[in-house]
Kinemage of the C-alpha trace (Angstrom):
@kinemage 1
@onewidth
@group {chain A} dominant
@subgroup {mainchain}
@vectorlist {calphas} color= white
{ca met a 1} P -42.123 -49.292 -17.721
{ca phe a 2} L -43.920 -52.412 -16.435
{ca cys a 3} L -44.517 -53.595 -19.957
{ca ser a 4} L -40.874 -53.105 -21.070
{ca ile a 5} L -39.658 -55.192 -17.902
{ca val a 6} L -42.095 -57.879 -18.825
{ca ser a 7} L -41.008 -57.856 -22.370
{ca tyr a 8} L -37.446 -58.277 -21.292
{ca leu a 9} L -37.954 -61.101 -18.862
{ca tyr a 10} L -40.545 -63.079 -20.906
{ca phe a 11} L -40.049 -62.002 -24.589
{ca lys a 12} L -36.235 -61.291 -24.507
{ca ile a 13} L -36.365 -57.936 -26.023
{ca asn a 14} L -33.028 -56.000 -26.364
{ca ile a 15} L -31.838 -54.762 -23.025
{ca tyr a 16} L -30.940 -51.335 -24.951
{ca ala a 17} L -34.636 -51.095 -26.201
{ca cys a 18} L -35.727 -51.692 -22.483
{ca phe a 19} L -33.423 -48.856 -21.296
{ca ile a 20} L -34.537 -46.412 -23.785
{ca ile a 21} L -38.170 -47.364 -23.171
{ca asn a 22} L -37.769 -46.993 -19.473
{ca val a 23} L -35.984 -43.459 -19.744
{ca ile a 24} L -39.094 -42.442 -21.799
{ca ser a 25} L -41.344 -43.862 -19.129
{ca leu a 26} L -39.572 -42.140 -16.222
{ca his a 27} L -39.439 -38.897 -17.912
{ca leu a 28} L -43.289 -38.984 -18.309
{ca ala a 29} L -43.476 -40.107 -14.662
{ca gly a 30} L -41.701 -36.982 -13.664
{ca thr a 31} L -44.680 -34.863 -15.119
{ca val a 32} L -47.129 -37.165 -13.450
{ca ile a 33} L -45.868 -36.897 -9.914
{ca his a 34} L -45.448 -33.098 -10.394
{ca glu a 35} L -49.182 -32.687 -11.572
{ca ala a 36} L -50.255 -35.143 -8.772
{ca ser a 37} L -48.511 -32.989 -6.138
{ca his a 38} L -50.713 -30.140 -7.229
{ca lys a 39} L -53.683 -32.312 -7.541
{ca thr a 40} L -54.015 -31.738 -11.190
{ca ala a 41} L -53.050 -35.431 -12.447
{ca his a 42} L -56.685 -36.494 -12.065
{ca val a 43} L -59.965 -34.872 -10.996
{ca asn a 44} L -60.642 -37.817 -8.708
{ca ala a 45} L -58.660 -37.097 -5.415
{ca asn a 46} L -57.959 -40.796 -4.697
{ca phe a 47} L -56.922 -41.763 -8.282
{ca asn a 48} L -54.602 -38.563 -8.389
{ca lys a 49} L -52.968 -39.866 -5.065
{ca ile a 50} L -52.626 -43.329 -6.641
{ca leu a 51} L -50.922 -41.704 -9.651
{ca gly a 52} L -48.705 -39.810 -7.485
{ca his a 53} L -47.710 -43.159 -5.549
{ca leu a 54} L -46.911 -45.125 -8.697
{ca ser a 55} L -45.039 -42.424 -10.458
{ca ala a 56} L -42.912 -41.620 -7.454
{ca leu a 57} L -42.215 -45.374 -6.984
{ca met a 58} L -41.129 -45.730 -10.642
{ca leu a 59} L -38.779 -42.716 -10.154
{ca gly a 60} L -37.468 -43.910 -6.633
{ca phe a 61} L -39.116 -41.112 -4.950
{ca ser a 62} L -41.730 -40.869 -2.190
{ca phe a 63} L -45.093 -39.201 -3.117
{ca pro a 64} L -45.627 -37.470 0.307
{ca val a 65} L -42.110 -36.197 0.426
{ca phe a 66} L -41.995 -35.027 -3.089
{ca thr a 67} L -45.406 -33.205 -2.512
{ca arg a 68} L -44.658 -31.560 0.892
{ca val a 69} L -41.145 -30.625 -0.120
{ca his a 70} L -42.364 -29.265 -3.471
{ca leu a 71} L -45.052 -27.041 -1.814
{ca gln a 72} L -42.212 -25.841 0.239
{ca his a 73} L -40.244 -24.960 -2.826
{ca his a 74} L -43.135 -22.906 -3.943
{ca ala a 75} L -43.547 -20.977 -0.702
{ca his a 76} L -39.808 -20.207 -0.484
{ca val a 77} L -38.642 -20.098 -4.086
{ca asn a 78} L -34.915 -19.206 -4.335
{ca asp a 79} L -34.372 -18.590 -0.834
{ca pro a 80} L -31.184 -20.544 -0.115
{ca asn a 81} L -32.108 -20.824 3.691
{ca asn a 82} L -35.554 -22.216 3.137
{ca asp a 83} L -36.047 -23.450 -0.406
{ca pro a 84} L -35.180 -27.237 -0.379
{ca asp a 85} L -34.673 -27.068 -4.127
{ca his a 86} L -31.963 -24.362 -3.813
{ca phe a 87} L -29.632 -26.902 -2.457
{ca val a 88} L -30.628 -29.519 -5.158
{ca ser a 89} L -29.621 -27.052 -7.878
{ca lys a 90} L -26.637 -25.170 -5.934
{ca gly a 91} L -25.357 -27.666 -3.610
{ca gly a 92} L -22.651 -28.997 -5.761
{ca pro a 93} L -21.962 -30.001 -9.408
{ca leu a 94} L -24.876 -30.459 -11.662
{ca trp a 95} L -23.635 -33.827 -12.904
{ca leu a 96} L -24.464 -34.977 -9.299
{ca ile a 97} L -27.974 -33.364 -9.070
{ca ala a 98} L -29.892 -36.613 -9.327
{ca ala a 99} L -28.283 -37.690 -6.212
{ca arg a 100} L -29.212 -34.561 -4.356
{ca phe a 101} L -32.964 -35.065 -4.976
{ca phe a 102} L -32.613 -37.387 -1.878
{ca tyr a 103} L -31.862 -34.336 0.360
{ca his a 104} L -35.688 -33.912 0.099
{ca glu a 105} L -36.052 -36.914 2.336
{ca ile a 106} L -33.791 -35.270 5.125
{ca tyr a 107} L -35.773 -32.042 4.616
{ca phe a 108} L -38.967 -33.820 4.982
{ca ile a 109} L -37.995 -35.509 8.329
{ca gln a 110} L -36.057 -32.432 9.593
{ca lys a 111} L -39.003 -30.048 9.058
{ca lys a 112} L -41.621 -32.668 10.086
{ca leu a 113} L -43.660 -32.084 7.019
{ca trp a 114} L -45.884 -34.974 7.000
{ca arg a 115} L -49.472 -35.061 7.518
{ca asp a 116} L -51.980 -37.771 8.633
{ca asn a 117} L -50.374 -41.259 7.542
{ca glu a 118} L -47.815 -39.703 5.361
{ca phe a 119} L -44.771 -40.619 7.381
{ca phe a 120} L -45.981 -44.307 7.081
{ca glu a 121} L -46.405 -44.017 3.519
{ca trp a 122} L -42.948 -42.842 3.024
{ca leu a 123} L -41.705 -45.735 5.321
{ca ile a 124} L -43.775 -48.357 3.290
{ca asn a 125} L -42.527 -46.955 0.069
{ca arg a 126} L -38.649 -47.228 1.193
{ca val a 127} L -39.315 -50.773 2.645
{ca phe a 128} L -40.740 -51.833 -0.557
{ca ile a 129} L -38.012 -50.481 -2.526
{ca val a 130} L -35.473 -52.407 -0.319
{ca phe a 131} L -37.740 -55.542 -0.868
{ca ile a 132} L -37.404 -55.050 -4.635
{ca ile a 133} L -33.599 -54.694 -4.447
{ca ile a 134} L -33.379 -58.006 -2.263
{ca met a 135} L -35.526 -59.983 -4.510
{ca ala a 136} L -33.721 -58.731 -7.516
{ca tyr a 137} L -30.373 -60.054 -5.899
{ca tyr a 138} L -32.085 -63.340 -4.866
{ca phe a 139} L -33.347 -64.008 -8.473
{ca his a 140} L -29.968 -62.921 -9.874
{ca leu a 141} L -31.631 -59.859 -11.506
{ca ile a 142} L -29.593 -57.241 -9.791
{ca met a 143} L -27.743 -56.182 -13.122
{ca phe a 144} L -31.140 -56.045 -14.804
{ca leu a 145} L -32.258 -53.679 -12.089
{ca leu a 146} L -29.161 -51.684 -12.496
{ca asn a 147} L -29.334 -51.371 -16.269
{ca cys a 148} L -33.189 -50.891 -16.596
{ca trp a 149} L -34.242 -49.039 -13.506
{ca phe a 150} L -31.383 -47.389 -11.638
{ca cys a 151} L -29.563 -46.126 -14.741
{ca pro a 152} L -32.535 -44.738 -16.487
{ca ala a 153} L -33.459 -43.152 -13.144
{ca leu a 154} L -30.116 -41.384 -13.007
{ca val a 155} L -30.474 -40.091 -16.551
{ca ile a 156} L -33.746 -38.779 -15.979
{ca gly a 157} L -32.777 -37.243 -12.274
{ca leu a 158} L -30.189 -35.344 -14.186
{ca leu a 159} L -32.587 -34.138 -16.784
{ca leu a 160} L -35.302 -33.272 -14.309
{ca gly a 161} L -32.666 -31.403 -12.283
{ca leu a 162} L -31.558 -29.344 -15.279
{ca phe a 163} L -35.101 -28.550 -16.736
{ca phe a 164} L -37.381 -28.581 -13.655
{ca asp a 165} L -35.045 -27.139 -11.215
{ca tyr a 166} L -31.804 -25.477 -12.348
{ca leu a 167} L -32.504 -23.830 -15.725
{ca pro a 168} L -35.927 -22.263 -14.768
{ca his a 169} L -34.679 -20.484 -11.608
{ca lys a 170} L -31.198 -19.608 -12.839
{ca pro a 171} L -29.614 -17.136 -11.548
{ca phe a 172} L -31.502 -17.852 -8.286
{ca leu a 173} L -31.599 -14.193 -7.176
{ca tyr a 174} L -35.337 -13.270 -7.528
{ca arg a 175} L -38.147 -13.898 -5.124
{ca asn a 176} L -40.539 -11.582 -6.742
{ca arg a 177} L -43.327 -13.679 -8.172
{ca trp a 178} L -42.952 -12.241 -11.730
{ca lys a 179} L -39.185 -13.082 -11.722
{ca asn a 180} L -38.647 -15.944 -9.633
{ca ala a 181} L -38.488 -18.369 -12.639
{ca arg a 182} L -38.140 -17.925 -16.360
{ca ile a 183} L -39.686 -18.738 -19.630
{ca tyr a 184} L -38.064 -19.885 -22.891
{ca glu a 185} L -40.628 -20.042 -25.477
{ca ser a 186} L -40.646 -23.068 -27.884
{ca lys a 187} L -43.346 -25.318 -29.224
{ca ile a 188} L -40.892 -28.195 -29.706
{ca leu a 189} L -39.652 -27.799 -26.051
{ca asn a 190} L -43.085 -27.582 -24.950
{ca trp a 191} L -43.784 -31.166 -25.769
{ca leu a 192} L -40.194 -32.606 -25.251
{ca ile a 193} L -39.932 -31.387 -21.673
{ca leu a 194} L -43.724 -31.309 -21.167
{ca gly a 195} L -44.262 -27.472 -20.556
{ca gln a 196} L -41.262 -26.890 -18.242
{ca asn a 197} L -39.814 -24.219 -20.497
{ca tyr a 198} L -42.915 -22.364 -19.209
{ca his a 199} L -41.888 -22.700 -15.586
{ca leu a 200} L -42.819 -19.248 -14.526
{ca ile a 201} L -46.526 -19.730 -15.572
{ca his a 202} L -46.491 -22.740 -13.256
{ca his a 203} L -45.122 -20.623 -10.407
{ca leu a 204} L -47.741 -17.841 -11.142
{ca trp a 205} L -50.458 -20.282 -11.356
{ca pro a 206} L -49.537 -23.788 -9.887
{ca ser a 207} L -52.950 -25.529 -10.221
{ca leu a 208} L -52.719 -25.116 -13.911
{ca pro a 209} L -51.880 -28.536 -15.675
{ca trp a 210} L -48.780 -28.476 -17.833
{ca tyr a 211} L -50.584 -28.691 -21.193
{ca lys a 212} L -52.267 -25.323 -20.578
{ca tyr a 213} L -48.814 -23.360 -19.739
{ca gln a 214} L -48.334 -22.492 -23.486
{ca glu a 215} L -51.868 -20.916 -23.821
{ca ala a 216} L -51.573 -19.273 -20.355
{ca tyr a 217} L -48.417 -17.621 -21.484
{ca gln a 218} L -49.995 -16.365 -24.779
{ca ile a 219} L -52.895 -14.779 -22.666
{ca ala a 220} L -50.622 -13.210 -20.211
{ca phe a 221} L -47.749 -12.142 -22.455
{ca tyr a 222} L -48.420 -8.390 -22.100
{ca ala a 223} L -48.670 -8.697 -18.208
{ca leu a 224} L -45.458 -10.607 -18.180
{ca lys a 225} L -43.843 -8.065 -20.350
{ca ser a 226} L -45.046 -5.124 -18.228
{ca his a 227} L -43.419 -6.934 -15.156
{ca lys a 228} L -40.172 -7.484 -17.029
{ca ala a 229} L -40.590 -11.327 -16.488
{ca pro a 230} L -37.575 -13.301 -17.746
{ca thr a 231} L -38.685 -14.798 -21.087
{ca thr a 232} L -35.441 -16.038 -22.475
{ca leu a 233} L -33.114 -19.013 -21.227
{ca asp a 234} L -30.140 -16.486 -21.041
{ca leu a 235} L -27.647 -19.335 -21.234
{ca phe a 236} L -25.587 -18.273 -24.303
{ca ser a 237} L -24.129 -15.084 -23.300
{ca lys a 238} L -20.500 -15.225 -22.294
{ca phe a 239} L -21.013 -14.736 -18.692
{ca ser a 240} L -24.069 -17.122 -18.376
{ca leu a 241} L -22.334 -19.859 -20.357
{ca phe a 242} L -19.345 -19.720 -18.073
{ca ser a 243} L -21.451 -19.731 -14.990
{ca phe a 244} L -23.296 -22.859 -16.394
{ca leu a 245} L -20.222 -24.657 -17.017
{ca tyr a 246} L -18.969 -23.698 -13.562
{ca asp a 247} L -22.153 -25.185 -11.915
{ca phe a 248} L -22.024 -28.092 -13.956
{ca phe a 249} L -18.550 -29.253 -13.323
{ca tyr a 250} L -17.817 -27.780 -9.838
{ca gly a 251} L -20.841 -26.050 -8.509
{ca phe a 252} L -19.984 -24.957 -4.979
{ca asn a 253} L -21.687 -21.652 -4.355
{ca phe a 254} L -21.908 -19.316 -1.348
{ca asn a 255} L -25.377 -18.337 -0.163
{ca ile a 256} L -26.594 -14.997 -1.502
{ca ser a 257} L -28.662 -13.091 1.134
{ca thr a 258} L -29.822 -10.104 -1.184
{ca tyr a 259} L -32.838 -10.654 -3.344
{ca arg a 260} L -34.754 -8.587 -5.796
């Protein structure tokens, strides 16, 4: 992403090329911050944290917020009252899901989830982003910032929301560890969305890095089958497709208090 920005400013590469490069960069950053939140981005704890902060900044997130809130998601998956990602997925139309990721900041502060210096890390991150925006305005680069950072971030926010949050947990009814997320096997998707089609594997073994999800699925296949784990996308049946279209365009739902 940094290289594409430098290339645009100094070597005048096409702005559309810059946009595409940054979309790809932010897509990769989504996996980096996720891995870093589980301490699997790098074996060195300090370097893991650096990767987390850098990828978070690229995405417009804050690493301590993402980490603490994501761990709450794992602890309370599919609980509409306690799972912060439940609101992200079900709190309105899916086309606005990118904006709802900032609910994580409210949740982080309301629940006082920070440890040690994490509150100040969040504050520094937010001040720095405001500083970038002010500098972009001062140097007449605000449209560049919009086209080559904010717009790619919105695209990736929508894709992350769909493939990391909504589709893996749909229909949001199960808290059972073998059924609270799903798997839809595909070698192509495994590389395109970096393992998130094996999302249930991640919830079963959170410390496993993404590139081992597919192998873990093959090893655990019969255990998953015996527990009747959901192993299809279940999107193209008549009811499921209608439900998806409803959620995408309208998306307001009542809390469901009964789990299985």
